[in-house]
Residue, then its C-alpha position, 0 to 999 in steps of 0.5 A: s117569297g111573295v105572289s104575282a102574275v108574270d108575262e112569260s110571252m117572250l118564252t112561251g108565247e102565252s098571251m095571258p100572265v102566269g101566276k107565281k108564288a113561293g117555290d115557283r120558277v121565274i125566268g129572266g127577261t119575263i115581265n112582272r105584271t102585278g104584285a111583288f116578290r123576292y127571288r134567288a138567281t139559279t142560273l147566270g150569264a151563258d146558263s140563263v134561259l135567254a142565253q140558251i135561246v140565242k145559242l140554240m138559234r146560232d147552232a141551228q143557223g150554223s148547221r144549215a147546208p148550202i144549196q148548190r146551184l144548177a146553173d153554176h154546175i152547168s157553167g163549170i162544165f160548159v165553159p171548158v167544153v166550149i173552148s175545146l169546141a172552138i179550138a177543134t173548129f179552128v183545126v178542122w176548118f184550117v185542115a179542110d179549107g186551108s184558110a186561117v181567116r175562115a177557120f178563125a172566123a168560125a172559131v170566134a163565132v163558136l165562142i161568141i154564140a156559146c157565150p153563157c150570158a143567157m145561162g148566167l142570167a137565167v137565175p139572177t134575173a128571176v131572183m131579182v124580179a121575184t124579190g121585187k114582186g115579193a116586196e110589192l106583196g109585203i114579203l121580204i126575201k133574204g136572197g135567192e137561196a131562201l126563195q128556192r127553199a120556199g118552193d120545196v116546203t112540204t110542212v108549215v109549222l105555225d106559232k099561235t100568238g101573234t102569228l095566227t092570233e092578234g097577239r093581245p087579249t080582247v074582250t069577246d063576250v059580255i054576259t049578264a046573269p039571269g034575272s040581273t038588271w045589268s045590261p051588257d054595256s052597263l056591266l062592261r062600264i063598271v068593270a072597266a071603271l074598276e079595272s082602270s086602276s089595274e096593270h093586268p093585261l086582262a084589265d087593259a083589254i076590258v078598259r080598251h073595249a069599253r073606250e072603243r064603245n065610248l062608255a064613260l068610266a067613273a072613278a074607282e075607290e078603295f081599289q085592291s088587286v088580289t093577286g091570283r084572283g082579280a080585283v075589288g073596289v067601290v064603283e058608283s057606291s057599289f062594291l065590285a069584285a071581278g076575277n076568277e071563281k076563287l075570288m067569287a068563293d072568297y065573297a060567297v058568290d054562287p057562280a052556278p047560274l053562269a057555270a055552263e056559259a063559263a064552261r063553254l067559253t073556257g072550251e073555246g080557249k077564252t078566259p072568263v072574268w066573273v063579276a059580282v056587285d054587292g055580293q050578287l053575281a052580275g055576269l061575266l066577261a070573256v077575254a081571249d087573244p082572238l084569231k086574225a081575220t085572215s088566219r082561216e083563209a091562210v090555212r085553207r090556202l096552204k092545205r089547197m097547195g098540198l102542204e101539211v099544217v101544224l100548230l106549235t105553241g108554248d101556250n096551254r093545250r086547251t087554248a091551242e086546240a080551240i085556236a086550231r079548231q077555229a083556224g082549221i088546223d088538225r095537228v097541235v103541239a102545245e106547251v113547248l118551250p123554245e128547245g121543244k120547238v127546235a126538237e119538233v122541227k128537227r123531228l119533222q125534218d128527220e121524217g124527210k119533210v121540208v119544214a117552214m116555221v112561222g113565228d114572231g117572238i123571241n121564243d120562236a127564233p131558234a125554231l125559225a133558224q132550225a127550219d129549212l125556211g124561217l118566216a117571221i111576222g114583221t110585227g114581231t121581235d127583232i130577233a125573230v126577224e133576224a133568224s128568219d129567211v122571209t119576213l111578212m111585213r104586213g103581219d098577214p098569215r096569207g103571206i105564207a101561201a103567197a111566199v110559197a106560190l111565188s117561189r114555185r112560180t120563180m123556180r119554174t121560170m128559172r128552169q124555163n130560162l136554163f132550158w132555153a139557154f141550154i137549147y140555144n147553145v145546143i142548136g147554135i154551136p153546131i151552126a156556128a161551127g159550120v155543120l150546115y156548110p157542106a149541105f147548104g153553103l151556110l156559114l155563120s159570121p161572128i156578127l150574126a153570132s153576136a146578134a143571136m147571143a144577144f137575142s138569147s139573153v133578151s129572151v131570158v130577161t123577158n121571160s123573167l120579167r113576166l113574174r112582175r105580172a104574175r098573179i100570186a095566191 
């Protein structure tokens, strides 16, 4: 029983509170914003929605297959082959020359020059330098496996609230009614005075906007919160009503003069707040969770890198599509719960796509764990950060493209390191074994072999250090 408005952002990501009345379902862990109600528990403990989210995340993490490293595979074959070559070198020299000293020196030279130090350093040094470079850019990468997967991503799935948007409602428009004597600032001032007595997130946005504009707020009298409609009260001897169209109808206020403006704002994913003073329409305010200043550029960079971009959100479709248009995203999946996000990520993976999921909330954690690469916005919840492979500490969505670009550059460096380490051994081992001795009388001493081995390791490290100076998109 009862009526209220509930903040369900932890579950759906929707920034605006959802009205609840008798018969509606409420979720444990969500926040009651206005009003009061009595409810009956239908699921407890492990059956609760929050527990199911945690289970989804653990299942997804446990099902991820480890990536086999090329360097480990090569080294596993390389070491026994080199030992066999060293033994063969000793035998051939001893049989051909009869000198155990020369045979032993040649065998030792083979072992030294073939020491897989460069091959062993090829991957770890690149990972170490790349993770340090990432930290400079505000990108925290959980090890080399995540770094490698980032470069293979083909599809980026973005959450809306807190990822592409600021994550909190903000006043975007103040519009006065035709023929009204109110200016935008004076209208904002009296509405903020009324809403300063409210705990609703929209009220907080209005009051914050007024204070940012340094408007002096009078005290509201006879304040009353009307659940599911708005608020009424007396400000500076005038009766003020601020809320939705239902509240205007309750006080016989005709919204027609601003109906077109309200429709336009609604189409842009904004929430209109109608304002009436002493029974006359005074204007309306629009409140929305605005797009981050860098979101459109972030999407543009991802597309330029050849990546598919998808908006996946629990918010309503109208708002989601409005944000997608602003950000330049073509594909939208809206009104999905956490299990729906996991299902969508799985569906993309079943199509053969390598999926990166970007989010910041509890509701994103299972999808972050399911994705081939999970990226968490550092300003988000701890559970999202825990479930992710990469954390964008600055909260800037441009960090997504930077993480992918850093991975691609690092993988290129790793391949270069492995190539040169392998080529060095292919050329060096025959020389150390004495293949040039019959034609040129050249035999590599163990001392020169050790110097060549050290040089190869230095060259691999130097190549990896080039990542520190690399320009990452």
